[in-house]
C-alpha positions in Angstrom: 105.4 88.3 95.3 106.4 85.6 98.4 109.4 87.1 100.6 112.6 85.7 99.5 116.1 87.6 99.7 114.6 89.2 96.8 111.3 89.7 95.6 110.4 91.5 92.2 107.5 91.6 89.8 108.1 93.0 85.8 104.3 94.4 85.3 102.9 94.5 81.5 105.2 92.7 78.6 108.7 94.7 79.4 111.3 95.3 77.3 114.0 92.8 77.8 116.6 95.4 78.9 114.3 97.1 81.1 113.4 93.7 82.7 117.4 93.1 83.2 118.6 97.3 84.4 116.6 96.4 87.2 116.1 93.0 88.3 120.8 94.2 88.1 119.9 96.9 90.1 118.1 95.4 93.0 120.7 92.8 93.5 123.5 95.5 93.5 121.2 97.2 96.1 120.7 94.4 98.1 124.0 93.4 98.0 125.4 97.0 99.5 121.8 97.1 101.8 124.3 93.6 103.7 127.8 94.9 103.1 126.8 98.6 104.9 124.6 96.5 108.1 128.5 93.6 108.1 130.5 97.3 108.2 128.5 98.7 110.9 128.6 95.4 113.3 131.6 95.0 112.9 132.8 99.1 114.4 135.2 98.7 117.4 133.8 101.8 119.0 131.2 101.0 121.6 129.6 105.1 122.4 128.6 104.7 118.5 124.9 103.4 118.5 123.3 103.2 114.9 119.8 102.8 114.8 119.3 101.5 111.0 122.3 99.7 110.2 121.3 99.2 105.7 120.4 100.6 103.3 117.9 102.7 106.1 121.1 104.5 107.5 119.7 106.9 105.1 120.8 107.5 102.4 120.8 110.4 99.9 119.7 109.4 96.4 121.7 110.5 94.8 124.3 107.9 96.2 121.5 104.7 96.0 121.7 105.9 91.9 125.0 105.7 91.7 124.3 102.5 92.9 122.5 101.3 89.8 124.4 103.2 87.8 127.4 101.0 88.8 125.8 98.2 87.9 123.9 99.2 84.4 127.6 99.9 82.8 128.3 96.0 82.1 124.7 95.7 80.7 125.4 98.8 77.6 125.6 102.8 77.5 124.3 104.4 80.6 124.8 108.3 81.6 125.2 109.2 85.5 123.3 113.3 86.0 122.6 113.6 82.2 121.5 116.9 80.1 118.0 116.0 78.7 117.9 117.1 75.6 117.3 120.6 73.9 117.8 121.4 78.4 119.8 122.1 80.5 118.3 120.6 83.1 119.6 116.9 84.0 118.0 113.6 84.7 119.5 110.9 86.9 120.0 108.5 84.7 120.5 107.7 80.8 119.8 105.0 79.0 120.6 104.4 74.9 118.9 101.1 73.9 118.4 100.7 70.5 118.7 104.3 69.2 116.0 104.9 71.8 116.7 106.6 74.9 115.5 105.8 78.3 115.3 108.8 80.7 115.0 107.1 84.8 114.5 110.1 87.8 115.0 108.7 91.7 113.5 109.8 95.0 113.3 108.5 97.9 109.2 108.0 98.9 108.7 108.0 102.6 105.6 106.9 103.1 102.0 107.5 101.2 100.9 110.4 102.9 99.2 113.5 100.1 102.6 115.5 101.5 104.3 113.1 100.1 101.6 112.3 97.0 101.7 115.7 95.9 105.4 116.2 95.8 105.6 112.7 93.4 102.8 113.3 91.3 104.1 117.1 90.8 108.2 115.6 89.9 105.5 113.3 87.1 103.7 116.2 86.3 107.1 118.0 84.9 108.5 115.0 82.9 105.2 115.1 81.2 105.4 118.2 79.9 109.5 118.7 79.8 111.0 116.2 78.0 110.6 114.1 75.1 112.3 111.2 75.6 111.4 107.9 77.0 110.8 108.7 81.0 110.7 106.9 84.1 110.8 107.4 88.2 112.8 105.7 90.2 110.8 105.1 93.3 113.0 104.0 96.9 111.0 103.4 100.6 111.3 101.4 103.4 108.7 100.2 105.9 107.3 97.6 108.1 107.6 93.4 106.3 103.5 93.4 107.8 102.5 96.8 106.1 103.3 94.9 102.5 99.7 93.6 102.3 98.5 98.0 101.8 101.5 99.1 100.4 101.5 97.4 97.0 97.9 97.9 95.5 98.6 101.1 96.4 101.8 101.2 94.9 100.4 100.2 91.0 97.4 103.0 91.6 99.3 105.4 92.4 96.4 106.8 90.2 98.2 109.7 88.0 96.6 109.2 83.9 99.7 107.6 81.7 101.7 106.8 84.3 102.0 102.8 84.7 103.8 100.7 87.5 106.8 98.3 85.1 108.3 97.1 87.8 108.6 96.4 92.1 111.3 94.5 94.6 112.2 94.5 97.9 113.6 92.5 100.9 114.5 92.3 104.4 117.0 95.5 106.1 117.2 96.3 109.3 115.8 98.8 110.9 115.4 99.7 114.5 112.1 100.2 114.4 111.8 96.6 114.2 113.5 94.6 115.0 112.7 91.7 116.1 109.1 92.6 115.8 106.4 91.5 113.3 109.3 90.2 110.2 111.6 93.7 110.0 111.3 95.9 107.6 111.7 95.8 104.1 113.6 98.0 101.6 111.7 98.8 98.1 111.9 100.1 94.9 109.3 100.8 92.2 109.9 102.3 88.8 107.1 103.7 87.0 106.7 104.7 83.5 105.6 108.3 82.5 103.3 109.0 79.0 103.2 105.6 78.4 100.2 103.0 78.0 99.0 100.6 80.7 101.6 97.5 78.6 104.2 98.1 76.9 105.6 96.3 73.6 108.4 94.7 73.2 111.0 97.1 71.5 
């Protein structure tokens, strides 16, 4: 994957609707990242000091999910904060495709340290046990571009049975810690299917 404006990979035999949705999500996030950076740079206040000027300003998960929800609306039936089937619990996003329901949970993924991975595995275990709809975990993280060659295989080999990486994408974002150093930083996104075989057939 060569770094251009947006880099993305669809892994396995991915459902065409899923591929379109993920590309739309990534484009929407990239557009907002650029708009937020421009807004920060146009601020007339000289006393305002901002370390990260794009999505790295550390927006809440719900804000990122809203952007994705809005980007998905032109592509079909989608709901934000919708209840799981036969449950009071709510999923971040729900999509209906040809009579099938897909549920998506979103999570910031700060790093691959043990504490973070334990939290991520806990979310996956919960999805595996509680719900029968087709389930996906959508993760976001920001890190130096120079770390990508290490991170990319770590993401794909998450180390949980029945969890398959379906999509991974990235674009450059403005972060103080890497500004002018080593190629900058990535905003990255990955989508895992929970309770899935390693390769997906065209449904």
